[in-house]
N, C-alpha and C positions, 0 to 999 in steps of 0.2 A: 685213341682220340680222347678216352677218359684222362689218361695220365697228361695227355696236353693240357686238357681243361684245368686239371687240378694245378699243374704248374703255373699255368696262366693265373690262377686264382691266388697263389702264392706271391707272384710277382705283383699283382695288382695290391696285395695287402702290404707288401714291402714298400711299394712306391708312396700309397696312402698314409701309411705309417710315417713315413719320413716327412711327407707334408703337414701331417698333424702335429708332429714334433717341432717343425718349423714355425707353424702359425703359435703353438704354445708357446714358444721361445719368444716370438714377437710380443705376445701378451706379457710374459714375465718381465722382459727388458722394458718395455713400454711403462709398466708399472715401478720399475726399478728406477726409471729416470726422475729425479726430484724437479719437482715444479718450480720454476723460477720464483725467487722472492725478492721482490724490489725493496732495497734499504735507503736509496738515494744517496750512497756513499760512493767514495772513490771520485778522482779528477776526471773530467769529461775527457774522452779521446776524440781527437780530430778526424772525422771522417770524409772520405772522397766516396761521395755515392756516384757511382758510374753507370749509366742507363743507354744500353744500345738500343737505339729504335730504329722502324721503317713503318712508315704509313700508320702513325698513331695520332694524327689528328682529332680523332673523336675522343682519346684519353688522355692525352698527355696534360693538358690543363687540370686534369682532375688531380691528377699524380703531383703536379707541381703545387697545388693548391694544399694537398696534405703535409707537402714538405715544409710548406709556409708555416704551418701552425706546431710543429715539431717542438716538443718540451727541452730537447736537447739542441742547443745552439751552434755547438762547434762543429760545422760541417761545411762542404762544399759541393755542388752538384755539378757533373760534368756528362753533358748529353753528347753522345756521336751517333749522328744521323747517318743511317744505312741507305743514302740515295733514295730518299723517300719521294713518292711521285703524288703527295698531296700537299697541305699546308703544314705539316709537322715544324719543318724549319722555321718557318715565319712565327709561328705560333710561339715558340720558345724564344726566338729572339725578341719579339713584343715584349714577353714577360720577364725578361732581364732586369728592366728597369724598375719593376714593381716587386721583385724577389728580396726577401729578408735576407738571402743567403747568397754567396758567391756562386754565380751560374753562368754557365758557358755552353755553346754548341760547338761542334766541329763536325765536319763531313768525313765520312768514313774513308780511310786510305786504302781500304781494301787490300793490304799487304799478304793476306792468308787466303788460301782457297775457302775457309770458313767466314763468312762476314761478320758473325757475331762475335768470333774470337779476335778477329783483327780489331773490330770496334773497342772490345773490352782492355785489350792490349794498348791501344791507342789512348784511351781514357786513362789506364794504370799510369801511363807515361808522362801524362798530364797532371796527374795528381799530386796534391801537396801533403795528402793525410798519410797518417801513420797506417790506417787499416781502411780497406778498399770495401764497400759495400754494394753489391749489385741487385738490381732489380729489373723489371721490364715496363716498357711504356704503357702498358694496359693494365698495370697493377694499381692497388690503393692502399696506403699504408695507415696506421693508427699514429696519434700523437706520441705516444711513448714508444714507437718503434725504436729510435737511434737511442734513446735514454737507457732503455733495457739493453740494448745490445752492447752500450758502453760499460755499463756496471757488470753485467755477465762475463765480458772480455778479460775484464780485471778480476773478478772473482776467481776464473778458472785459469788466467794466463794463457789464454787461448790463442792459438795460431790461426784457427779457422773455426767459425761458428755456422752451423746451418739451422734454418729457421722454417716455421711451418707457413704452407701455402692453403689457402682455402677459397675454394669456387663458391660464388654466389649467382645463384639461379632459380627461375620461377619455372622453368619447362622441365619436363620429365627427363629430356635426354641430358640436359644440363645438371639435372640432380644425381642422376646415375653417375655422371662424370665426377660429380662432388664425392660420392662414395668411393669410387675408385681412386681419387686423389687421396683421400685417407688413407687407402691401404698403402700406397706409394710413400706417403710422409712417415706412417708408421714404419713401416719396413726399413726405411732410412735411417730413423731414430733408434729403432730397436738394435740394427745391425752396428752402428755406432757405439750403442751402449756395450755392446757385446766385443767392441774390440775388432771387429771385420766389417768395415763400412762398405755399404754397397751402392747407395744414391743419397744424392741430395737434389736440391732446386735451385738455379741461378736466379730466382724471382727473390729469393731471400736468402742471402750468403753474405758472409763477412770474412774477409782473410787479410792477414798483415803483408803490406805491400812489400817488405824486403823478403818475406817467406817466399811469395810470389817468386820472385827472381831466383831465389835460392834454390828451388826446386826445378827451375827452367821453365816456368810457366806453362803454356802449350806445347812446347816441343816436343816433336814426337806424335801429335794428333791433330796439328794445326791444320790437316788437310779434311778433317772430318767436320760436317756442318753442326752437328750435336756435340754434348759432351763437356763443354766449357765448365760445366759445374763438376760432374762426377770424376772425370781424370784428375782434375786438379784436387779434388778431395782425397782420391787415392795416392797422390804424389806426396800432398802435405801429411798424410795420416802415415804413410812410410817413412818420412823424415822426422815427424813431430808424433809418435804414435799416443802420446798422453796429453795433448795440446790441441785436440780436434773434439768437438762437441756439437750435440744437438740443444737447441733452446727451447725447452718445452714450456712456452708461455703464450697463452691466449692472445694477451696484450699487444705481442710483437709480431703475431702472424700478419702475413699479406695475404690480400684478397686479389682476387680477380675473376673474369668472366669465362667461362667453359665454352668451348665451341660450339657454333649452332648447326654448321654442316657436316654431315656424316663424311663428307669427303675430306673436308680440313681436318677431322677427328682421325681418319685413317691415316693419313699423310703424315700428320704430326707424331703419331705412336709408332708409324715405320720409322720415322726419324729417330725417336728415342730408342728403339729397339735396335737399330742399325749398328749400334756402337758396341755390344756385347762382346764381339768376337775381337775388339781391339783393346779389351781390357789387358793390361800387363800383369795384374794382380789376380792370382789365381781364384782367390774364394768368391769375388763377384761374378767371375766367368763360369764357376762351377755351379753357383746358384743360378744363373740364368739357364743352364742346361737342365738343371733338375727341375725348376720351374715350368719349362717347355715339357718336359718328359710327363711330368705329373698332370698337367692340363691336357696332353693327348690322351693320357690313361683315362683320364675323368671322362673324356667323350667316349671312348670305348666302353666304360662302364655304363653308360646310360644306354649304349646299344646294345651292348651283350645279352641281356635277358631277351630280347626281342629274337634271337637267333640261338636261343638255347646254350649258349656259351658259359654264361653265369646265371643263377638263380637271381629271381626277383629279391628274395630276402637279402641275400649277401650285398647285392648292388644298392638296395635301400639302405641298408644299415651303414654304408661307408658313405654313402651320400649324407646321411643324417648326421654323423659326427662330423664330416666337414662344415655342413651349414652351421651347426652349433658352435664350433669352435670360431669361425669366421664372425659370426654374429657377437661372440663375445669380445673377440678383436676389433673389429669395426665398429661395434656400439662403444666401446671405450673411448675410441678416438673421436666419435662424431659427439658423445656428450662432452669431452674435453673442451672440444671447438665450439659447442653451441649448436650443433647439426642434428641432435637427438631425434628431431623431428623425420628424419630422413631413414630411421633405422628399418621403417617396412621395406625398404627397398634392398636390404643385405641379401634376404634369401632369393628374390628373383635374379638378381646381380650375380650371385653365386651359382646358380643354374646355368647362365648363358656366357658367363665370362670366359670359360675354357674356350670355347667356339673362338671368340674374339682373338684370346691370346694365341691360338695355334696360327690363325690365320694372318695375323699380325707377325708373328715369329718367324713363320715360312716366307713370307712376302719381304720380309726386311732383307733378306739373302739375296733377294732378285728384283734386278730393275732400280729406277731412281724413284725419287718422290718431288712433289712441287711444294714448296713453303715460302710465303711472304713473296709470291710470282716470281719466284726463280725456279728453275729446275737442278735438283742435285743427284 
């Protein structure tokens, strides 16, 4: 029994050391990414902004108003309506005559099992721009969004650019989601800088139209409801490993509201988590397995002292190291995006996050989920 506990302690130390090294690498590579410096140079790229929407009547006019005041003028907007049951289509149609940019809205043809991927591909086929930019109907964008994207793409000769996404909320549940989103944005940025991309967010993504078709678009994963962003990231990085970047720039970050319902939150995270087993790249698949293993071991670390399996000093020491590293990591991201007032939530989130991660990780492999009033 004593020998079993000893080996158990070694295993816990091994897993946690791996996690500490991972978070430390995120910190290192996040700081290594240079912040974007706008010089105003370069010729404006003509963008096609493709926005898949479903039931966004409460939000879409705000996004269109943001696009109306872009300092970058060379763009069109193509909205693909995914059979909305509210006034989304009519609101956009009424805005067309007021728009300072070419604007059109079409109904999703639903050619793929994934409605969102079907909408994006339909928009890309209609696009006149050299580069496609995607965002969501419930997002808000800053006036320099496209201008900074245009210059950054030219500076880096980029094929794909991933940008920041920030939540805006006044309630506790939303603030907790904001901190979690920072961890995801940071992980995606750092992994890209390390040359082994794991994730990005389609709410703020730009890619070359020609390259999209060159890598086969969503072929091979069009049956999956999620992953329009990450699978494309992996494909383009495999083809052009030196032309894929994260845009570290507060002024081009996209903002949106977090989910208010715990049920919607669970279904969204289940949708996100469900695609890990379909990764063709080995690195993100191994990362997903390791992260799940770590969170499971952290729950064990919390419970073990109560059953005499591990000492309190041992468990508390490992927990303290984890929380300090996460505070440095998340604190730097919150500071960069002007959310440093939420730093006090890092410690409590760090204590409960593993329970959520394990539940979502396990449930993503069983049963379906509901999203946008559809069952997948």
